[in-house]
Structures are given as structure tokens and as C-alpha cells.
C-alpha positions as CSV (number, residue, x, y, z in Angstrom):
1,M,0.2,0.3,-0.3
2,S,2.7,2.3,0.7
3,A,4.8,1.5,-2.0
4,R,1.6,3.1,-4.6
5,K,1.2,5.7,-2.3
6,H,4.7,6.6,-3.3
7,T,4.2,6.1,-6.7
8,A,1.2,8.2,-7.0
9,L,2.8,10.9,-4.7
10,P,4.3,12.7,-8.0
11,K,1.5,13.1,-10.4
12,A,-0.7,14.8,-7.1
13,Q,2.5,16.7,-6.9
14,I,2.5,18.0,-11.0
15,L,-1.5,19.1,-10.5
16,I,-1.2,21.2,-7.4
17,E,0.8,23.0,-9.1
18,A,-0.8,23.4,-11.8
19,L,-3.8,24.9,-9.2
20,P,-2.7,28.1,-9.5
21,W,-2.4,28.6,-13.2
22,L,-5.9,26.8,-13.6
23,T,-7.1,29.1,-11.0
24,R,-5.3,32.9,-12.4
25,H,-6.8,31.5,-16.5
26,H,-10.3,30.1,-15.7
27,G,-12.8,31.1,-18.4
28,K,-10.2,33.4,-20.0
29,T,-9.4,32.9,-23.9
30,V,-6.4,32.0,-24.9
31,V,-5.1,32.3,-28.7
32,V,-2.4,29.4,-29.8
33,K,-1.3,29.8,-34.2
34,F,-0.1,26.5,-34.9
35,G,2.4,25.8,-37.3
36,G,5.9,25.0,-37.6
37,N,7.5,20.8,-37.2
38,A,3.9,20.6,-35.2
39,M,2.0,20.4,-38.5
40,V,4.1,18.5,-40.0
41,D,5.3,15.4,-37.0
42,E,2.4,12.9,-36.7
43,E,2.9,13.1,-32.5
44,L,4.1,16.4,-32.2
45,K,0.3,17.3,-33.9
46,A,-1.5,14.8,-31.3
47,A,0.0,16.5,-28.0
48,F,-1.1,19.6,-29.6
49,A,-4.4,18.3,-30.2
50,Q,-4.5,16.9,-26.7
51,D,-2.9,19.8,-25.3
52,V,-6.0,22.3,-26.5
53,V,-8.5,20.1,-26.0
54,F,-6.8,20.0,-22.0
55,L,-7.4,23.5,-21.9
56,R,-10.8,23.3,-22.5
57,H,-11.4,20.6,-20.1
58,A,-9.8,23.0,-17.7
59,G,-11.6,25.4,-17.9
60,L,-10.2,27.8,-20.5
61,K,-11.4,28.9,-23.8
62,P,-8.9,28.3,-26.5
63,V,-8.6,29.3,-30.5
64,V,-6.2,27.9,-33.1
65,V,-5.4,30.2,-35.8
66,H,-3.6,27.9,-38.5
67,G,-1.3,28.5,-41.3
68,G,0.5,26.2,-44.1
69,G,3.8,27.3,-45.5
70,P,4.9,23.6,-46.1
71,Q,1.8,21.9,-47.5
72,I,0.7,24.6,-49.6
73,S,4.5,24.4,-51.2
74,A,4.0,21.1,-52.0
75,Q,0.6,21.7,-53.4
76,L,1.8,24.0,-55.8
77,D,4.6,21.7,-56.3
78,K,2.4,19.1,-57.9
79,H,0.0,22.0,-59.8
80,G,3.5,22.8,-61.7
81,L,3.3,26.1,-59.8
82,V,6.3,28.4,-58.1
83,S,6.6,29.6,-54.7
84,E,7.7,32.6,-55.2
85,F,7.9,35.2,-51.5
86,K,9.2,38.7,-51.1
87,A,9.8,40.8,-48.2
88,G,9.5,37.4,-46.2
89,L,6.1,37.2,-48.2
90,R,5.3,34.3,-50.5
91,V,3.7,35.8,-54.0
92,T,-0.1,34.6,-54.1
93,T,-1.3,34.5,-57.8
94,P,-4.7,34.7,-58.7
95,E,-4.1,30.9,-59.6
96,A,-2.0,30.2,-56.8
97,M,-4.7,31.6,-54.2
98,D,-6.5,28.6,-55.4
99,V,-4.4,26.3,-53.9
100,V,-3.4,27.8,-50.6
101,R,-6.9,28.1,-49.7
102,M,-7.5,24.7,-51.3
103,V,-4.7,23.9,-48.6
104,L,-5.7,25.7,-45.9
105,A,-9.5,25.4,-45.6
106,G,-9.8,22.0,-47.5
107,Q,-6.6,19.5,-45.5
108,V,-4.9,21.2,-43.1
109,Q,-7.7,22.2,-40.7
110,R,-9.8,19.5,-41.9
111,E,-7.3,17.2,-40.4
112,L,-7.3,19.6,-37.1
113,V,-10.0,19.6,-36.8
114,N,-10.6,16.1,-37.1
115,L,-7.7,15.3,-34.1
116,L,-9.7,17.6,-31.6
117,N,-13.0,16.1,-32.3
118,Q,-11.3,12.1,-31.3
119,H,-11.8,13.9,-27.8
120,G,-15.2,14.6,-28.3
121,P,-17.8,16.7,-30.7
122,L,-15.7,20.1,-29.8
123,A,-13.5,21.9,-32.4
124,V,-15.6,23.5,-35.2
125,G,-13.3,25.1,-38.4
126,L,-13.9,28.3,-40.0
127,T,-11.5,31.2,-42.5
128,G,-11.6,34.0,-42.1
129,E,-14.0,34.4,-45.0
130,D,-16.8,33.1,-42.1
131,A,-18.7,35.7,-40.7
132,H,-15.7,38.2,-42.4
133,T,-14.6,36.8,-39.4
134,I,-10.7,38.8,-41.2
135,S,-11.2,40.9,-44.1
136,A,-8.1,42.8,-45.1
137,T,-7.3,44.6,-48.4
138,R,-4.1,44.0,-50.3
139,H,-0.5,44.3,-48.7
140,R,2.0,46.4,-51.1
141,P,5.1,45.5,-49.1
142,V,8.1,47.9,-49.7
143,I,11.0,46.9,-51.6
144,D,13.8,49.5,-52.3
145,G,11.7,52.3,-51.4
146,E,9.1,51.0,-54.0
147,A,5.8,49.4,-53.4
148,V,5.3,45.9,-55.5
149,D,2.8,44.3,-55.7
150,I,2.6,40.9,-54.2
151,G,-0.4,39.7,-55.3
152,R,-3.4,37.9,-53.4
153,V,-1.7,38.6,-50.1
154,G,-3.4,40.7,-47.5
155,Q,-3.3,43.2,-44.8
156,I,-5.7,42.5,-41.8
157,T,-8.3,46.1,-41.5
158,E,-11.0,44.5,-39.5
159,I,-11.9,41.3,-37.0
160,D,-15.9,40.8,-36.6
161,T,-15.2,38.0,-33.8
162,G,-19.1,37.4,-33.6
163,A,-18.7,34.1,-34.7
164,I,-15.7,32.6,-32.9
165,R,-17.7,34.5,-29.5
166,A,-20.6,31.7,-30.6
167,L,-18.6,29.3,-30.1
168,L,-17.0,29.8,-27.8
169,D,-20.0,30.7,-25.5
170,D,-20.8,27.0,-27.2
171,G,-18.3,25.4,-25.5
172,R,-16.6,24.7,-29.7
173,I,-13.5,24.9,-29.9
174,P,-12.7,26.9,-33.1
175,V,-10.2,26.0,-35.8
176,V,-9.6,29.3,-38.0
177,S,-7.8,29.5,-41.5
178,S,-5.3,32.3,-41.9
179,I,-8.2,33.6,-45.2
180,A,-9.7,37.2,-44.9
181,R,-12.4,38.0,-47.1
182,S,-11.6,41.8,-49.5
183,A,-11.9,44.1,-48.3
184,D,-11.9,46.9,-50.8
185,T,-13.9,45.5,-53.1
186,A,-17.8,46.8,-53.8
187,D,-19.2,43.9,-53.1
188,G,-16.9,42.1,-50.7
189,T,-15.7,39.4,-53.1
190,G,-11.9,37.7,-53.6
191,V,-10.2,36.7,-50.5
192,Y,-6.9,37.0,-49.6
193,N,-4.0,35.3,-48.0
194,V,-3.0,36.6,-44.7
195,N,0.2,35.8,-42.1
196,A,-1.2,33.3,-40.0
197,D,1.1,35.1,-37.4
198,T,-0.4,38.4,-38.5
199,A,-4.0,36.7,-38.0
200,A,-3.7,35.0,-34.7
201,A,-2.3,38.9,-33.2
202,A,-5.3,40.9,-34.8
203,L,-8.1,37.5,-33.5
204,A,-5.9,38.2,-29.5
205,A,-6.8,41.2,-29.2
206,A,-10.0,41.5,-30.4
207,L,-11.0,38.6,-28.4
208,G,-9.7,40.4,-25.3
209,A,-8.0,37.4,-24.7
210,E,-5.7,36.9,-21.9
211,T,-2.8,35.3,-23.5
212,L,-1.5,34.6,-26.8
213,M,1.0,31.6,-27.7
214,V,2.6,31.3,-31.1
215,L,4.0,27.7,-31.8
216,T,7.2,28.1,-33.1
217,D,10.6,25.9,-34.6
218,V,13.2,27.0,-31.1
219,E,13.1,26.9,-27.7
220,G,12.2,30.6,-28.1
221,L,13.7,34.5,-28.4
222,Y,17.8,34.0,-28.7
223,E,19.4,37.0,-26.8
224,D,22.4,37.3,-28.7
225,W,22.1,34.2,-31.6
226,P,24.2,32.5,-33.2
227,R,26.9,34.4,-30.8
228,S,24.8,32.7,-27.4
229,D,21.9,30.2,-27.8
230,E,20.6,31.3,-24.1
231,V,17.4,32.6,-24.3
232,I,15.0,35.5,-23.6
233,S,12.2,34.7,-20.6
234,R,10.5,37.5,-20.8
235,L,10.8,41.2,-22.3
236,T,8.0,43.9,-22.4
237,A,6.5,45.4,-25.9
238,S,9.2,48.0,-25.1
239,E,12.2,46.2,-25.2
240,L,11.4,43.7,-27.4
241,E,10.3,46.7,-30.2
242,K,14.0,47.7,-29.7
243,L,15.1,43.8,-30.7
244,L,12.9,43.7,-33.4
245,P,15.6,45.1,-36.4
246,E,18.1,42.6,-35.5
247,L,15.7,39.5,-35.8
248,S,15.4,37.1,-38.1
249,S,12.9,36.6,-41.4
250,G,11.5,34.4,-39.6
251,M,10.9,36.3,-36.6
252,V,9.9,39.3,-37.4
253,P,5.9,38.3,-38.1
254,K,5.9,35.7,-34.4
255,M,7.9,38.7,-32.8
256,E,5.5,41.9,-34.3
257,G,2.2,39.4,-33.2
258,C,3.5,39.7,-30.0
259,L,3.9,43.2,-30.0
260,Y,0.6,43.8,-31.7
261,A,-1.2,41.6,-28.9
262,V,0.2,42.7,-25.8
263,R,-0.3,46.6,-26.3
264,N,-3.9,45.7,-27.4
265,G,-4.6,44.3,-24.2
266,V,-3.4,41.2,-24.5
267,H,-2.4,40.1,-20.9
268,T,0.9,38.2,-22.3
269,A,2.8,37.0,-25.9
270,R,4.7,33.7,-25.4
271,V,6.2,32.4,-28.9
272,I,6.8,28.9,-27.7
273,D,8.8,25.3,-29.2
274,G,6.6,23.3,-31.0
275,R,9.0,20.8,-31.2
276,V,8.3,19.9,-27.3
277,Q,6.1,17.2,-27.4
278,H,2.9,19.6,-24.7
279,S,4.7,22.3,-24.8
280,I,1.9,24.3,-24.6
281,L,0.5,22.8,-21.4
282,L,4.4,23.4,-20.0
283,E,4.1,26.9,-20.8
284,I,0.7,27.6,-19.4
285,F,0.9,25.1,-16.4
286,T,4.7,24.6,-14.3
287,D,6.5,27.1,-12.7
288,E,9.2,26.9,-14.5
289,G,7.9,27.8,-18.1
290,I,9.3,27.7,-21.1
291,G,10.5,29.8,-24.6
292,T,9.7,33.8,-24.0
293,M,7.2,35.3,-22.8
294,V,6.4,39.4,-23.7
295,V,4.6,41.4,-21.4
296,P,2.4,45.4,-21.8
297,D,5.1,48.1,-20.6
298,P,4.0,49.7,-17.0
299,V,2.6,51.9,-19.5
300,D,0.8,50.3,-21.6
301,A,-1.5,48.7,-18.4
302,A,-2.3,51.2,-17.6
303,G,0.0,52.7,-15.2
304,G,-0.2,48.9,-12.7
305,D,2.6,46.8,-11.8
306,T,3.4,43.9,-14.7
307,S,5.7,42.2,-12.5
308,E,3.2,40.4,-11.4
309,N,4.6,36.4,-11.6
310,E,3.1,35.1,-15.5
311,G,3.9,31.1,-16.3
312,G,6.0,30.9,-13.4
313,R,8.6,33.8,-15.1
314,A,9.5,37.5,-12.5
């Protein structure tokens, strides 16, 4: 009997350690951007689905936002269409947009919804087109001082959270594909490919989310890469803003999204390593936390104290 007690005790200790975080996050909305290696590795995909369902059963309100870069590139190759990038964004011709829409809404989203629904009738898929959830206008990035046309790539102009809030109120898990309706045509027809990191940040802000979590293929934001692999555990919005010009192109939209989120009402934004199984649970429900957490500046928090311990970090 005593041996069995000792065997079970660590499980109880782990559950008790999670209690303060369960209490803090209960009833709060958490937006999770799904991407990177977690999107293509079968075990990581299954663990991600378990984490999100756990959040839902633990009393949180998770919303999942996803892109699908690798899957889109593979499908474009099959259709004989070239993958071209300018200013870090995929050049999206009308033909390529058809493929993007098919892959995101018809492949990646369906697979993720099915993984989540193995645990119950929880997940509902939608794109930014549905119920005008995400609206965008054509984005023309400036390259060498000149605005460049990169096709059906959108810049988000408006978020309508009605459909997502209705799903959350019904206990569902919304799974949102990063496609937006056109806001620069008279009848609202046409769609845009929008960056999934940007879409997740915009949705988190519009929903008044407690937390934005962005899965990446690195441990977090490195302090002095490539000279050091020391990860920055916590930084303020202003500290992040100063670092942005030095970041690698792949991290820029993720960290810009985190910056936008915390400057628009989201309490914390976290970049975490999606290559680690159950990284979401480790980040939210343990004292140590993993990855990099961004918090508002004191002035952004209406004079509040941002030194409060979040995710196990002072």
C-alpha cells in the first residue's frame, strides 16, 4: 500500500503545482497559433490536439489559428506552380490563391479539426471569410523604396469576433484558417492570403484574450544569436520593439504579432518551442514555463504593475 502511495504522489504534486495557473486562467480566452514542425510531425500534432482539448476541459477557451506553408508549397509543386517569396511573403497569384484556399480550408484545417474531435464533439473549422471574421485589403510591401504587388496577399483591416464568440459560448474550439475576405471590393468578394502569425495576434487582441501563444521551431527568442543560444525568458513590449530590427526574417512576423497583441489588450504573448511535446501545457501550467514571454509596458497596462509572476516567471 505504501509503495503504491509513493508511486502516485508525484502525479498529485504535478496536479497541485498546476492549481494556481488553473485558477488564474479559468474562463479566459487563449489564442494559439499552430505552425512549424508541430504541424507536420504526427506525434507532435497528436500532442498539440491533446493540449488544446486539455485547456478546454480545464476551463479555458482556446482558439486555434493556423497557416500551412509547407503543405501549400508541396501542393503548388504538384500543380506546376512556382513558390516565390518577396519581403518574406509568398507571392500569391490568383491560381496560387486557389491552391492556398484549398490547402488551408480543405486539408490542414480538416485534419486539425478531426484530431481535436477524436476527444469529443468540440472543434469547428472556419476561415476568415466566414461571418466576416477577418477582412483585409491588398498588401503591397515596400522593397527598395518601392511598393511591390505580390498578388492576393492581404493586410488585415477588421476583425469580427461574433462567430468565434458564439462558438466559445457553446463550448466549442474554433479552428481558424488564415484566409481573409476582401474589404477593398464593392461587393466583398475575393479572398486574401494573410500571415497566420498576424491573424492570430489580431484575433487575440479583438477577443481580449488572456494569452497569445505562437508555436515555433526554436526554443524562444535568443538573446544574442548566433553567438549565444541563451533564450530570453521575459521581456516588455518596449524591449522587444528595440530588438525587432535585429531579428531573423522568420521571427519578425511572430514577434511583431506578440508586440501588437500586448499593446492591444492581451495580457501576455508567448513564443514557445512546438518541437517539444505538450509545450503548451508546460508553458501555461508549470512554475518554470518555457520559451519567451512578452508583457505590456507598465504604461500600456494603465499604470498597473507588470512585475506580477506569470507562467512561473517573475
